[in-house]
Each structure stands twice: as C-alpha cells, then as structure tokens.
N, C-alpha and C positions, 0 to 999 in steps of 0.2 A: 386565531384559536389554534389552527393546525400547525402553525410554526411554533407556538408555544408547547405543543407536545412533541413535535418531531425533532427540532433542533436540540433541546437539552438532552434527550434520550441518546441520540447519536453522538453528539460531541462529548458526552460523558462516559461514553462506551458501556451504557447499561443495556442497550438492546442486544438481543442474542446474535443477530447477524453482524454486529459491529466486529471489525478486525482488530485484534488486540496484539498479534505478533506477525511479523513478515521475515522470512528467511530467503535469502538470495544466494544460491550456490552455483557452482560450475554445472550448467545444464539443467537446473531445476528451480523452481519458484515455489515456496510453499506459504500458505497463510493459516492462521489459527484464529478461530472466531470466539466471541465470548461464551458461547454455548459449549466450549471445549471441543468442538468439531475442527478437524484439520484436514487440508487438502493440499496435495502437491501436483504441481503443473510442470510438464516437461516441454511444452509448446507455449511459450510466452514471448511477447514482443513489446518493445518500447513504442507507445502511441505518441506521447508528447514529453518533451523534456525542456526544463528552464532552470534558472538559478534557485527558484523557490518551489517548483512543483515537478513531479514526475507522474506520468499516467502509464500503467502497465497493463496490457490487454493479455489475459490468460483465458483461453477458450472463449466463452461469451462473457466473462467477467472483466470489468474494468476496476483496477485498483488505483485510487488517487493517494499520492503521498506528498504531504507538505513538509516543507522544511521546518525542522524543529529548532526553534530559536534558542533553546537552552544548550543542546548538544552542538557545539561548533563543528562545522564540516560534515554534518551527518548526511546531508543530501549530496554533497560533492563526492562521497565515496560511491554512492549509487550512480551518480552521472559518470565517474570514471569507469565503472564496470560497463556500462552500456556503451561508452565510447570505445572502450577496448574491444568489446564484442560485437560491434556493428559491422 
C-alpha cells in the first residue's frame, strides 16, 4: 500500500519536494523543486559515478541523477564535468 502511494507521486514529479530542474555551473550546483523553491550550493561533491547513475552530495542532501534514455549523452556531460574537476 505504501509503495502504491509513494512511487507514483515521486516518479511523476507531483510531490512538492521532487526535483524538477538541476543546474551545474562552475563552482555552483542548484536545484529547483516542484514547489518552485530553489537552492544553490557552492560546496558539493561527487559521491558516486557510473555510466547510468550519478550521486551528488550537497550539504546534507543527496541528489540522484539517472541517465535519461531519450537524450543521448545526457549523463556523459555530467561525468565529463566531474572528471575534469576532480
């Protein structure tokens, strides 16, 4: 019952805390949530990296980014950024 409520809301980005936009710039990382709140981080670190997944730690928050199958090379751009700045 819990999964039937939790998964569709977060996967469809209907929950107010769902992240709908991520921006990675030189020296800053910002996220925008579904409730229109935005936060910018200047201290962020790559926690995990693979061909299909990137986990970024910003303060006490962990942002998980899965490869978008539609946009070719979408995750490889993030991988190149972190490889160049590690």
